[in-house]
C-alpha positions in Angstrom: 0.0 0.0 -0.2 1.3 3.4 -0.9 0.1 5.8 1.8 0.0 9.5 2.3 0.4 10.7 5.9 -3.0 12.0 7.0 -2.9 15.8 7.0 -5.1 18.6 5.6 -6.2 19.7 2.1 -8.2 22.7 0.9 -11.8 22.2 -0.3 -14.6 24.6 -1.5 -17.6 23.7 0.8 -21.3 24.5 -0.3 -22.9 25.6 2.8 -26.5 26.6 1.4 -26.2 30.3 0.8 -22.3 30.5 -0.1 -19.5 28.4 -0.9 -16.1 28.9 0.9 -12.6 27.4 0.6 -11.8 25.7 3.9 -9.1 23.3 5.3 -10.3 19.7 5.4 -8.7 16.5 6.9 -7.4 13.7 4.6 -8.4 10.5 6.3 -6.1 7.4 6.3 -7.0 5.1 3.2 -9.0 1.8 3.6 -8.8 -1.2 1.3 -9.2 -0.4 -2.4 -9.5 3.3 -1.7 -7.8 5.8 -3.8 -6.6 9.4 -3.0 -6.5 11.8 -6.0 -4.9 15.1 -6.3 -7.3 17.0 -8.5 -5.8 18.8 -11.6 -8.8 20.1 -13.1 -12.5 20.2 -12.6 -15.2 21.5 -14.9 -18.6 22.8 -13.6 -21.5 20.9 -14.7 -25.1 22.4 -15.1 -26.3 20.4 -12.2 -24.0 22.1 -9.8 -25.2 25.4 -11.0 -28.8 24.2 -10.5 -27.7 23.3 -6.9 -26.3 26.9 -6.0 -29.1 28.6 -7.7 -31.8 26.5 -5.6 -33.3 24.7 -8.6 -31.8 21.4 -7.4 -31.8 19.7 -4.0 -28.5 18.5 -2.7 -26.9 17.6 0.7 -25.6 20.5 2.5 -22.9 21.3 3.5 -21.1 19.2 0.9 -18.1 19.4 -1.6 -19.7 19.7 -5.0 -18.0 18.7 -8.4 -18.2 15.4 -10.3 -16.3 16.2 -13.5 -12.6 16.1 -12.8 -9.3 14.6 -13.6 -6.3 14.2 -11.3 -3.2 12.3 -10.4 -3.3 9.4 -7.8 -1.2 10.0 -5.0 -1.9 7.2 -2.5 -3.7 3.9 -2.7 -5.1 1.4 -0.2 -4.4 -2.3 -0.6 -6.1 -3.8 -3.8 -6.7 -0.4 -5.6 -7.3 -0.7 -9.3 -4.7 2.0 -10.0 -1.1 3.1 -9.1 0.5 6.1 -7.6 1.4 8.6 -10.3 -1.2 7.6 -12.8 -3.6 10.5 -14.3 -7.2 9.2 -14.0 -10.8 10.2 -14.2 -13.5 8.5 -12.1 -17.3 7.7 -12.2 -20.1 9.8 -10.8 -21.8 6.8 -9.1 -20.2 4.4 -6.5 -22.0 1.2 -6.2 -22.2 -1.4 -3.5 -21.5 -4.4 -6.1 -23.7 -6.8 -4.3 -27.1 -5.8 -4.4 -29.7 -7.3 -7.1 -29.4 -4.4 -9.3 -25.5 -4.5 -9.3 -25.8 -8.3 -10.0 -28.0 -7.5 -12.9 -25.7 -4.8 -14.6 -27.6 -1.8 -13.4 -24.9 -0.5 -11.1 -25.9 3.2 -12.0 -29.2 2.3 -10.0 -27.4 0.5 -7.2 -29.7 0.3 -4.2 -27.0 1.8 -1.9 -25.5 4.1 -4.6 -23.4 7.1 -3.5 -22.4 9.8 -5.8 -19.2 12.0 -6.2 -19.9 15.5 -5.5 -23.3 14.8 -3.9 -22.6 13.5 -0.4 -23.0 15.3 3.0 -19.8 16.6 4.2 -20.6 15.6 7.8 -21.2 11.9 6.7 -18.8 9.1 6.3 -17.2 10.4 3.0 -16.5 14.0 3.4 -13.9 14.4 0.7 -16.1 13.4 -2.0 -16.3 16.3 -4.4 -13.9 17.7 -7.1 -14.0 21.1 -6.1 -11.0 20.4 -3.8 -7.4 19.8 -3.9 -7.8 16.3 -3.1 -10.6 13.7 -3.5 -11.0 10.3 -1.9 -12.4 7.5 -4.1 -14.0 4.8 -2.1 -14.2 1.1 -3.3 -16.9 0.8 -5.8 -15.7 3.8 -7.9 -14.9 3.1 -11.5 -11.4 4.6 -12.1 -10.0 4.8 -15.6 -6.6 5.9 -16.8 -6.2 8.9 -19.1 -4.0 8.5 -22.2 -1.0 10.9 -22.2 -2.2 12.6 -25.3 -5.7 13.6 -23.8 -5.4 17.0 -22.3 -6.9 17.5 -18.7 -9.6 20.1 -20.2 -10.7 17.3 -22.7 -10.6 14.6 -20.1 -12.5 16.2 -17.0 -16.0 16.4 -18.7 -15.8 12.6 -19.5 -16.8 11.8 -16.0 -20.1 13.1 -16.4 -21.2 14.7 -19.9 -19.3 12.3 -22.2 -20.0 9.1 -20.3 -23.7 10.1 -20.0 -23.8 10.7 -23.8 -22.3 7.2 -24.5 -25.0 5.7 -22.4 -27.6 7.7 -24.3 -26.3 6.8 -27.6 -26.0 3.2 -26.7 -29.9 3.3 -25.6 -30.6 4.6 -29.2 -29.4 1.6 -30.8 -27.4 1.4 -34.1 -27.3 4.9 -35.5 -25.3 4.0 -38.6 -26.7 5.9 -41.7 -29.6 7.0 -39.7 -30.9 10.5 -39.1 -30.5 11.6 -35.6 -32.1 14.6 -33.9 -30.4 16.0 -30.8 -32.5 18.4 -28.8 -30.2 20.8 -26.7 -26.8 21.9 -27.8 -25.3 22.1 -24.4 -22.0 20.1 -23.5 -24.0 16.9 -23.7 -25.7 17.7 -26.9 -22.6 18.8 -28.6 -20.7 15.8 -27.3 -23.6 13.7 -28.7 -23.3 15.2 -32.1 -19.7 14.1 -32.4 -20.5 10.6 -30.9 -23.2 10.0 -33.4 -21.1 11.4 -36.2 -18.4 9.1 -35.2 -20.8 6.2 -35.6 -21.8 7.1 -39.0 -24.9 9.1 -38.3 -26.4 12.1 -40.1 -27.0 14.5 -37.1 -29.3 17.6 -36.9 -29.6 19.7 -33.6 -31.7 22.2 -32.0 -31.2 24.8 -29.5 -32.6 28.2 -28.3 -29.1 29.8 -28.3 -27.6 30.4 -32.0 -24.1 30.7 -30.5 -24.5 27.0 -29.3 -25.7 25.8 -32.7 -22.5 27.3 -34.1 -20.5 25.2 -31.6 -22.4 22.0 -32.4 -21.7 22.5 -36.3 -18.1 22.4 -35.4 -18.6 18.9 -33.9 -20.4 17.3 -36.9 -24.0 18.5 -36.5 -26.1 20.4 -39.1 -28.9 23.0 -38.5 -32.3 21.3 -38.1 -34.7 21.4 -41.0 -37.6 20.1 -39.3 -37.9 17.0 -41.1 -38.5 13.3 -40.0 -35.8 11.5 -38.0 -35.1 7.9 -37.1 -33.6 8.8 -33.6 -34.2 11.7 -31.2 -32.1 12.1 -28.1 -33.2 14.8 -25.8 -30.9 16.7 -23.4 -33.2 19.6 -22.7 -35.6 18.2 -20.3 -38.4 20.4 -21.7 -41.6 18.4 -22.2 -42.5 20.6 -25.3 -39.1 19.8 -26.8 -39.6 16.2 -26.3 -43.1 16.3 -27.7 -41.8 18.1 -30.8 -39.0 15.6 -31.2 -41.2 12.4 -30.7 -43.6 13.7 -33.4 -41.1 13.6 -35.8 -40.1 9.9 -35.5 -40.0 7.8 -38.6 -41.7 4.2 -38.5 -39.3 2.2 -36.2 -37.8 5.3 -34.6 -36.3 5.6 -31.2 -36.5 8.4 -28.8 -34.1 8.6 -25.8 -34.7 10.9 -22.9 -31.6 12.0 -21.0 -32.4 15.4 -19.8 -35.5 15.0 -17.9 -34.0 14.9 -14.5 -36.3 17.4 -12.5 -40.0 17.3 -12.3 -42.0 18.7 -15.2 -45.3 18.5 -17.1 -46.4 15.1 -18.2 -45.7 14.0 -21.8 -48.8 13.0 -23.9 -48.0 9.9 -25.8 -50.6 8.2 -28.2 -50.5 4.5 -27.6 -51.9 3.6 -31.1 -49.2 5.6 -32.8 -46.5 3.9 -30.8 -48.0 0.5 -31.7 -48.6 1.1 -35.5 -45.2 2.8 -36.1 -43.2 0.5 -33.9 -41.8 3.5 -31.8 -39.4 3.1 -28.9 -39.3 5.5 -25.9 -36.2 4.9 -23.6 -34.7 6.8 -20.7 -31.2 6.9 -19.2 -29.9 8.4 -16.0 -26.2 8.2 -15.0 -24.1 5.5 -16.7 -22.3 2.0 -16.5 -18.6 1.6 -16.0 -18.1 0.7 -19.7 -19.4 4.0 -20.6 -16.8 5.8 -18.9 -14.2 3.7 -20.7 -16.2 4.5 -23.9 -16.0 8.2 -23.3 -12.2 8.3 -23.0 -12.2 6.2 -26.3 -14.3 8.7 -28.1 -12.2 11.6 -27.0 -8.9 10.1 -27.9 -10.2 8.9 -31.3 -11.6 12.4 -32.1 -9.0 14.6 -30.4 -7.8 15.8 -33.7 -11.2 15.9 -35.4 -13.1 18.3 -33.1 -11.8 21.2 -30.9 -12.7 19.8 -27.6 -10.4 22.1 -25.6 -12.1 25.1 -27.1 -15.4 24.3 -25.1 -13.7 24.9 -21.8 -12.7 28.2 -20.2 -9.2 29.0 -19.1 -9.1 27.5 -15.4 -9.4 29.8 -12.4 -8.0 28.9 -9.0 -10.1 27.2 -6.3 -10.2 30.6 -4.4 -12.2 31.8 -7.4 -14.9 29.0 -7.1 -17.7 31.3 -6.0 -17.4 33.6 -9.0 -16.7 30.3 -11.3 -20.1 28.9 -10.1 -22.0 30.7 -12.9 -23.0 30.0 -16.6 -20.2 29.6 -18.9 -19.5 32.7 -21.1 -20.7 32.8 -24.6 -18.8 30.4 -26.8 -17.9 28.1 -24.0 -19.9 25.3 -22.5 -17.8 24.5 -19.3 -16.0 26.7 -16.7 -12.8 25.1 -15.6 -11.3 25.0 -12.0 -7.7 24.2 -11.2 -7.5 23.5 -7.4 
């Protein structure tokens, strides 16, 4: 076991009305645990929803679940070695419940989530807005190839891996017309992922600047025509209804953005039956999707300008101002603890 003498690190703690950088204890490592020095974290929209009051989350807590870092200490049986650059899953599963046994670890009955755990619980050092994060047993940890920059790797832990799960739920998209609703980080990434699989991709968004970004990642402007596959990242019932109405016979709709309560969706069962339509949902992702995310990013590293989507990083001390929407032309704000 490679151990780090327990000491102190710095972390940004969300306390409900503000976030403040404080000293936090580094605990000794248990079996299979990994201590990572965070190199870069990107700010996901769900954290913006937390600090704006649109999303409930444990408080106080250390937020942040899109990060890349360097392993500095490991417990016995850990899956990685000191010195390796890694990313890690959002979900931490028990590995023993019926859902884990069936391959649905994302919905583990005892699931814990990076950046979503109470600071005063048994896993205080659980978020990426900190100098160090402790990864408990049950976390999927993936090595990052040397040629993949930190700014490209960090969003893989949430945005890119979630996209890989959504695209998998869509089925074979080769030579199929795919509509992506929402040109945020997930939508733009989905455009690249679907193009990588040979799809013809169109995309919608209310913001013209985001559509420009999406075109740089393989998408075309939407012409309102029929589609074989629709993937929604907006969470808007109206957007979902519009996309569902455009499905061709045998079409598939994947919902990935509807993660908060909203109006119900009216679905005509007769149309579903007569047109052989499929409606599927996806929330979180499985371990193989995180591996696929790194594969996609490495494979398309020189095809698409991934780094251009991320702001230049600010220090941990500037986290309060960083927890705001990305500026025009960017999709993620970066923090370098």
